[in-house]
Structure formats: structure tokens, C-alpha cells
N, C-alpha and C positions, 0 to 999 in steps of 0.2 A: 771208365765205368763198365764198358762192355768189351774190354780187351780179350781177344781170343774167340768171341762169338762170331757166328756166321750169319749174315743177312742175305736172303734172297729177295730181290726187288724186281718185280716185273714192270716193263715200260720205263726202264731207268737210264736211258741215254740222253734225256733232256728233261727240262720243265721240273715238276714236283719230284719226279722219280730220281733224277740225278741230284737234285738238292737233298733228297733223303739219303742217297748214297753218300754224299759228302758229310751229312750230319752224323750218320751212323759210323762211318770211317773215322771221324774226328773222335768218336767215343771208343775207337779201337776195334770195331768190327771188320772182319773180312767181308768182302762184297762180291755177290754174284750179280752181274749185270745182265739185263735181257732187253731186247727191243730190236727195232729195225732202223738202220742208219748206214750211211756209207762206211766202208772199212776204216777210212782215215779217222772218222769221228769216233768209232768204237776204240781204236788204238789210242786216241787222244784222251778219251774219258778214262780208260784203263790206266794209262801212264799218270794222269793227273792225280787220281786217287792214291796210287801207290807212292808217288813222290811226295805228296803233301802230308800223308798221314801214316806212312810206314806200316801199311797193312797189305794183305794179299787180295788180289782182285782176279776174277775170272769172268768169262762171258759165255752165255749160251744163247743161240738164236731161235729158240723154240717159238714156233708159231702157235699162239695160245688158242687157236680154233681146233687144234689137233691134240687129243688127249694123249696119244702116244708120245708126241714130242714134249708134252708137260711132264710125263712120267720120266723121260730121258733127262730133262733139265733138273728135276729134284734129285734124281740118282746121281747125276753129274756133280751137283752141288755137295751132296754127302760124301762122294768118293774124293772130291778135290780138297775138301776142308775137314772132313771127318764128322761133320754135323750140319744140321739145319736148325738154327736156333731162333731165327727171326724171319718172318715172312711179311713182305709188304705187297699186297695185291694192288698195284697202281695202274697197270696198263688199262687202256680204254679206247673204245672206237665210238663214233657217234655220227648220226646223220640228222638232217633237218627237213621238215615238211609235214603236211597234214596227213593224218592217219590213212585216209583213203588213197593217197598217192604214194604211201611209204613203200619202198622197195623191200620185198620179202628177203632179199639177200642181205640187205643192211640190217634188217630185223634179226635174222639168224646169226649174223656176225656179232651183233651186240650181245645177244644172249650168250654166245660162246665165249667171247673175250671178257666181257664186263661181269658176268655172273658165274657161268659154269667153270671158267678157268680158276677164279678164286676157290671154288669148291674143291676142284681137283688138287690145286696146290696145297690147300689146307689138309686134305685127307691124306696126301702123300707125305707131307712133312710131319704130321703128328706122331708117327712112331718114333722118329728121331728125337722129337721134343720130350715125348713120354719117357724114353730111356734116360734122358738127362734130367727129368723132373723139373724142367724149366722151358719156357718158350713165350714168344710174343707174336701175335698174329694182328696185323693191321690191314683193314680193308678201306680202300679209298672210295668213299661215298661222295656226297656232294650236298650242298645246300638244297639242291633240287630233289634230294631224297627226303627232305623235311616238308616240302610243298611242291605243287605241280607247276608246270609252264606249258604252254601250247607249242605244238609243232616240234616236240622233241621226245616223242613217245618211247623211243628205244632207251634213251639216256635216263629219263625219269623213272621208267619201269625197272630197269636193271639196277640203278643206284638205290632205289627204294628197297628192292629185294635184298640188296647187300645188307641192309640194316637188320632184316629178318635172319639172314645167315649168320651175322655177327652175334646176335642175341642167342641164337640156338647153340652155336659153338661155345660161347662163353659159359652157358649154363651147364653144358655137358662137361666142360673142363674145370669147373669152379674149384675143385679140390686137388688139381694136379700140378699147380705151379705155373700153368700156361693161361695166358689171357688172350682175349680177342676183343678188339674194338674197331670202331669205324670212325674215320675222320671226314668231316663235312665241310670242305672249303667253299667259300664264295668265289667270286671272280678272280682268277689268278692270271697274270699275263704269261701264259704258257705258250709254246710254239703253235698249238691249235688255235688259241685266241688271237695270236699274231697273224695267222692266216686269215681269220674272219675279219680282223681289222683291215687288212690289206684288200680283201675283197670288197668291203664296204666302201673304202676310199675309192677304188676303181669304179664301182658301180654307181656311186652317188656323187662323185666329183667334189667331195669336201675333204677338209684337211685331216690328217691323221690324228692331230690333237683333239679335233672335235669328235671323232669316232671314239677315241680313247675315253673321253669324258662321258660319252653316252654309255658305254660298257661299264665304267666304274661307277656311274651315278646310281646304279641299281642298289649299291650298298650305301648305308646311311653315312659312312665316312667320306664317300665320294672318291675313293681311290681303290686301286687293286690291292688284293691281298698278296703279300710277298711270298714266293715259293720257299724262301728260306724260313719264313715263320711257320709254314705248314710242316716243313721238315723238322723244325725244332720241337714242335709239339709231338711229332711222331717219335723223335729221339727220347723225349721225356717219358712218353707212354711205354717205351721199350726198356727204359732204365729201371733201376732198383726202386725208385719212388713210385713207379707206375703199377706196382704189384696188385693194388686193390682197385685200380681202374679197369673194370671188366664189364663187357657187354654194353659199353657206352657208345652213343652216337655224338661225337664231339664237334660242335659247329666252330668254324674259325672263319667268320664272315662279316665281322664289323657290325654285328647286330641286325643283319639283313633278315635272318629267320625270326628274330625276336619280334619284328613287326608284322609277321604273317599269322600270329596266333588268333 
């Protein structure tokens, strides 16, 4: 359904980002991968997508804290594939702790990667989308953009702000054939979550199964959201049947946010 389109996905070497790359490649999209990982991982992801889906894949190592590198990444995407049709702003950094102890470096990094980078990727990609009269922009928000939580001020703030960015962009582009939406996942067993689980096991001396149950129990279903399900939702929004889904903040959290109203 998306054969020949090009998708630029930030933070796409693992977790939700790579699952999204797989879902869009399955629909025929060429893929621009971005993120930090060992060279072997980058090569493996690249080869896996090309072999499984018969699409073209490229990689750009842009540090999303640096506007110049973001500019280079978008330009590289357009030069390599001839277009930038789909943008998925997935990359994220996060830290934990009470606000009075929160590192100013962590705060600045979160603003740069989680919020400013999506703004820059969108503004730089829009000329390509407008020339084509078609485009899809997806911002990876969070269930924590729908309600707050303690000791995660950078994450809650930036993910909530992404909803505002999404709505503003959607309204500006409402007559252009370009849509902009936010996806709000609950707890997904991503590499970052895996790291937190391992830390809790080591710190508390309890089983991995017990820690996983604690993390997943925040959702009424009592289980993690599958990254492939998040990716499938993104692929649907980017497809032809998503043309009138615009400016939405779409929860995929097993009713977690439904109980917070």
C-alpha cells in the first residue's frame, strides 16, 4: 500500500522504532534508519529489512541534539531516496529523579531529543511532502502525555508538549494531504524497559518475573503492550485509510489512560 514511499524513523535500531521500520517496510516503504548502536547491529538491521521486504534501506547517525546533523539527515534521506514521505519521530531520552535533584544536562538533552528534534525533522521534511501533496507525520508520545507521574519531569513534560506540537501541525496542514498524529503507548518491553527491569532485579534481589509483573500491572490488562502492535497502528495511520486521522493523540495502553479521567 505504501510501495515506493520513504519513511524516516528516528531511534529505529531497536524497540518500537525498529518494529515500525519492519511494519512500514512490509507495506513497501524504503526506510531511513537512525540511532546509536554497534556497527554490527546497524548492518544487521539494514540487511534484515532489505532481505525480508525487498525495499531500499539507508542509515544516518545524526545526533538529534544537534540541529545541523538533523538537517544533514533529512537532506541525506531526500538525496538517497528522492523523497521524504513519512516521518516517525520515535527517538527518546529519559532520566529519573525528583525535580530538585534533576540534572540540568538531562533536562536539556530531553528537550533537544524528545521535543526540538521532532520540530526540526518536521519543518525540514514538509517542503518534500508539500511538493508531493502527500505526507504522514507520527510523533511518539506516551500514555504519560495524557496524565502525569512523579520523578519523570523530563519525560512527562516533553511527551505532553508533543501533543501540542501534533495538534498545531495538523491544523496548519489540514488541506494539504499531509497528516500529523501522536501515538501514546503504555508500557512496552523496549530495550530501555529491559534495562530498568534488570536494575530492579539486581537492586531488590527479586525474580525477573516478579519485576515484569509489577511493570505490566500498571495496565488494566496486566501485560505489556507489544511493540509490533504499536508499529501496526503507526502503519495504519500512515496508510490510505488514515487520511482523515489527523491531529489525534491515539492511546494504545490497554485502557490505562481510560481509568485516569
